[in-house]
C-alpha positions, 0 to 999 in steps of 0.5 A: 113639846115633851121629849123622851130619851132614846139611847141618850138622845132626846126626841119629840114624839108627835103622838102616842098610839095605845092598843087596848085589850091585848092580853086576855087575863087583863080583859077578864080582870076588868070584866070587859069583852074580848073585842072583835077588832084591835082597840086603838086610842091615842094620847097627845104629846102633852100627856107625856111626863117624867113624874108619876102622879097618883091623883088627877081629879080622881085616884089613878090606875097604872097599866105597865106596858111594853112600848116601842118607838117607830122609825122608818117603817119599823119599831126600832127601840123598846122601852117601859111605859105606864099608861095612867087611867082615870078608871072611874071616869073610863067606866062611865064613858064606856057605859055611855058609849063615849070616847076614852080621851078624858080618862086616858089623855090628860096631862101626865097620863104617859110615863116612860123609861129611856128607850134602847135600840133593838134589831128585831121587834119580833122577839118575845120581850117581857114586861115586868112592874114591881110596886114596893119590891112586889112583882105586880105585873108580868107578861110577854109578847107570847101572851098578846092577842096582837103581836108588835108586827101585827100592831104595826101593820094594822096601824099602818093600814089607816094612820100615818105614823111619824118618826119618833111616835110611841106605840104602847102594846097593851097591859097584862093583868094586875092593874090597880091604884097608884098610891102616893109614895109607892115605888114603881120599878118597870123593866123590859126583859129579853131572854133573861136579860134586863134591857131597860129599867126605870124607878119612880116614886108616886106623888 
């Protein structure tokens, strides 16, 4: 089982729960409709990787996200995550009304920074992604259709979350193709202070 680091300790998430279409501008850039209900899908533990890949059967797209660790009924730690997507395959699956797992849950489809403990999941956290030193994605909790607290409540209404599970809260506008050798730097910021950051070179 793959592990992630939380305050220098390794933990093993049982699953990753992802929220789709949570930023209106991202919905618009992909030409999707605003959903009536929260869009939820999952990635297995086997999708976790420390390596940022650019190709898996087809060129991959990046989606930078604010991510939380669930523990004892709350989101207790925060980190940066990349939700990797086979966009062409996802588009074909959506057109046929089929599930997204083949486009979202493959090995290497979830890449995370270290997570750090937080006291309040309701703060206005910000996510930033730069690629080759160019700011490419930026968004914060105030831009989300569903806040972290609303996400948690909705998930708990129909799903058992295990301690250590990761929840990815959706991506702001600016998604695109991963090119080999590009340098990705993801950060989580709160009140002007960088809480956590990590850099990857795509292969």
